Every structure is written in structure tokens, then in C-alpha cells.
N, C-alpha and C positions, 0 to 999 in steps of 0.2 A: 701573813695575812691578818688583817685586823678582825676584831670580834664581830663587827656587823657583817662583813663580807663572808666570814666563816659561817655565821648563823644562817645566812641566805643560801649557803651551799655554792657560793660563787667561785668559779675557777679563776686562776691567775691570768689566763690568756684565752683568746678566741671565744669570748662571750659577748653576745648582743643582748642587752637587758632592756626590756620595755616595762615602764611603770605606768599603771592605770589606777583609776579609782579616785579617792579623795583623802583628806585627813593627813597630809604631810608628804605628798609625792616629791615636791621640789626640795624640801628639806632632806629627804632621803637621797635624791639624785645627787645633790652637791656633797652631802656627807660621804657617800660612796666614792665619788670622784676624788675627793681630798684624801680619803683613807687609802685608796688603791694606788694613787700617785706616791703617797708617802711610803708605801710598801715596795715601790720600785717599778710599778706598771705604768704604761703610757696610755692615757685615757682621754677619749673625746666624749663630752656631754653635748647632747642636742635635744631637739624636740620636733615631733611631727605635727604639733599643734601650735601653741604659743607659750612663751614665758613672759612673766612680768619683766619690764625693762630693768628694774632695779636688781632683779635676781641675777642678771648677767654679770654684774659686778662682784658676785660672790666667788667667782673663779678668778684666778690671777691673770687671765687673758681671754679674749674672745676674737673669733674670726667670722667673717661674713662670706657666705657662699658666693662663688663667682670666679671661675677660670683659674689661671695660673696664680693670681694673687692669693686666692684662697689656699691653694696647696702650699705656697711659700709661707703664708701666715701660720698654717697648722704646723709645718715643720719647725719653724722658729719657736712657736709656743711650746711644743712638745719637747724640744731640745732644752729649752730654758726651764720650764715649769713641770713637765711631765703630764700636765692636764690642762684642758681649756674647754671653752664652750664654742660651738659652731651654730650660727643662726642664719636665717634667711635675710632678715633686715631688722635694724634696730630703730624703733620708733620712740616717741616720748613716753608712752605707757606700756606698749607691748613689743616684744621681740618676736618676729615671725619665725615659724618653724621651717623645716626642710622637707623635701619629697620623701615618701616612704621607702623608696629604693636606695636612697643615699646612705643610711647607716650601714647597710650590708657592704656597700662598696668601701666605706671608711674602714671597716674591720679588715678588709682584704689588704689594706696598706701594710707594708713591712714594718713601719714605725708605730703601729697601733696595736695594743694588746686587748683593749676593751672599749666598747661603745655603749654608753648609757643613754637611754632615750625616754623623755617624758612624752607619753603617747596618748594623753587624755587630759581633760580639764574638768574641774569641779567647782569653779568659782568659790573656792575656799570653804566649801561644805565638807563635812566629815565623810559622807557617803554619796554615791550617785548611781543612777541607772543610765547606761549609754543610749544615745539617740541612734537612729538608723545608720548615720554616717560615722558613728564612733564605735570603738576607739580607733586610732590610726596606728596600728601595730606594724612595725617594719617587717618586710620579708627577711627571713633568716634569723628571727628572734630565737634565742636559745633558752632564755629565762624570762617568764612573765611574772611580775611582782604586782599583786593587787593590794592596794593600801586603803585602810579605813581608819577613822578615828573612833575609839570606843566611847567618846563623849556623846556619840549619837544614841547610845543605848538608853532606853527609858524615856526618850523624847518623841514628840510627834514627828512622823515621817515628813510632813510638810515643812517643818522648821530645820531639819538636819540634812535633807537630801537635795542634791542637785537633780533636777527633773523629777520632782516628788510624785507626780502622777504616774510616770513610767515605773518608778520604784514600787509604788503601792500596787500597781497592776501586776507586776511580777510576783508579788507576795499575796495576791488575792485579798488585799485590804484597801482601805480608803486612806488618803493622805493625812487625815486627822488622827488616825490610830497610832499607837505607840510602837516604836521599834524595839522588839525583844531580841534575845540571843538567838532564838530560832530564826527570826526574820533576818538578822544580820548575816548569819551563816548561809541561809538560802540565797540572799542577794549576792553575796560575794562569790559563791560557787555556781551561780546560775549561768547557763550557757548564753543567756541574753543579758546577763548582769556582769559580774566581775570577770568571768571567764569568756566573755564574748570576744570572738576573734582569736582565741588562743591557737597558735599553730600546733598541729598534732604532736610534733616532735619536741615542743618546748616544755620545760619543767614549769610548774606553777607554785609560787610561794605567796601566802597571804600574810601581810604585815598588819597587825592590830596595834595601831599607834595611839599615843597619848595615854598610855597605861600608867597609872599610879595608884597608890592605896586610896587616895581621895576619889579618883575616877571610878574605881571598883565600888566604893561605898555609895557614891552618887547614883550609879546604875542600879544597885540593889534597892536604894531608897525610892527611886523613881518607879521601879517595877511596873508590871509583874515580870519577875525573872524566874528561870527554871533551876537556878542553883545559887549557892552562897557566893561563888566566884563566877560572875558572868563572863569574864574573859576566858578562863579555862574552859567553861562550858561551850562558848563559841568555837574555841579551837577544837574541842572534841567533835562537835557537830561538823565542822569543816573537814576534818580528817576522815570522816565517814565517806566523803566523796573521793573516789580514787583518782580524780584528776588533780587533786591538791596534794602536793608532795610534802609540804611542811608549813607550819604556822609560827610566826614570831609575835611576841608581845614586846613592844618597844615604847620608849619615851625619847624620841629622837633629839629633842632639845634639852635633855637632861644630862647629867654627868655620867650616867650609866645607860647608854642607849638601848642595849638589849637586856630585857628583863627575863624572858623565858623563851624556850624553843620547844615546839612539839613536832615530832616526826611521825 
């Protein structure tokens, strides 16, 4: 199993993984699919919201939901590539997602080991607070991965959050205030924030993405922060919540995606 999957605590089979939050969900989705297929697993990627149409081309094949043709397409794609993307419909800008009950049924197929689902949208912002109808976590999810970009630290909530008014309200702040390590940890572990809709039986992992020495220094400089290393401090605060199983520091687009793991 590859380093990223091992850091997440991802099993080789029978996992339904839902990704929520902001700051790199799609990058993580496709990186995991590629890595698990290379390790020999048969993997379907999908979304219960929407994907950007150009992202569909990041996989070697895609199939569109719809009857016998969909099943045959999936079988061919898995036989040939070991991984593919399943969508509802492909438009010029957006690929529509699938119903929330479909990922669990996909995992029940004998030719599928893992199903990875993007279950949230953040409009390319590093953090978010979900609306009433969000996130769209599939039934049967075994692992919930909450993603955030640490480039949000030290910045005004209004500029870094999708749905900034909701995020600020969860933190008892106003959108013009700065996002600190305490705020980020609270938002990601909040039952109406990052952990909203978490199935009781699912494990929860937080991925703090876009971590680099420069990002750490920028967060400290933007302050106020509660520690010299704001990423490690955020991880410590998150793990004080018993619903969070582990925290990863990652730079998903770098040569070394996993930087640190805290359990």
C-alpha cells in the first residue's frame, strides 16, 4: 500500500471513503485512486455533488450512470485500468454527481475493492462550513476525510472560507476576523462543521494540506498564533476531540505528499 493510503489508515478492500471540506479534496481523491490502483486494488471514484469537467480526464476512463451500459463500462474500465470515474452526466463545465445510495451499491460489486467519493464542494476555498443540505455523505461510509488548506491560517475568514458567515458563526466570530489555529481545529471538528453528517461507525481523519516550511512561516507571520508551529498545534487541538482518529500534514502536489502523521 502506498504512503498516502497507509497514513490515512485506509484498508486495501471494503472501504467507502467520503471526502469533505476544502483545500485539495479533488487532488486527494485522484491521488488515492491512482495509488490504490497501482497497488493492485480496483477502485471507483465518484461524487455525490459535482466535479469540474476537466477533472474527469485525470482518470484513465470515465463512465456515466445509466443501466446496463454503465455496468459494462465499469467492468471494461476496471479490467483495463483498475480505476475509473463514475459520473451522472458530463457538461461543459461540471460533471454531475450520483445519488447518495449508489456508492454503497458499487462497493458491493465483486469486482470493486474501494469506492472514493467527493461528498462536498468548497469553490476552491481552503476551508468551509457546510450549508443545511451539505455534505452529501453516502450511506455506508467507513472513512470520513476532512480536508483543509493551512494557507487559510492567519487570514480573514471572509477571504478563505466558503460560506464565511456560517463559518464565523460556528466560531463565535465575525467574517472579518482572522482564522487562528484554535479556530481551524474547532471548525474542522465541529459537529456542524467538518464532522457534520459523520456516520457513527465511520472513522474520521483530518488532512491539513498545503503544508510547507513557507506555509508555516506565513501563518506565524500573519498571526496571532498559539505556537511556533501552527500546523502541529492545530493537529494537537484536533486530536483532543475523540471523534478524530488521526491528523495528516500533507502537500499533495509536492514530491513528498505526506509530511507528518499524528494519531
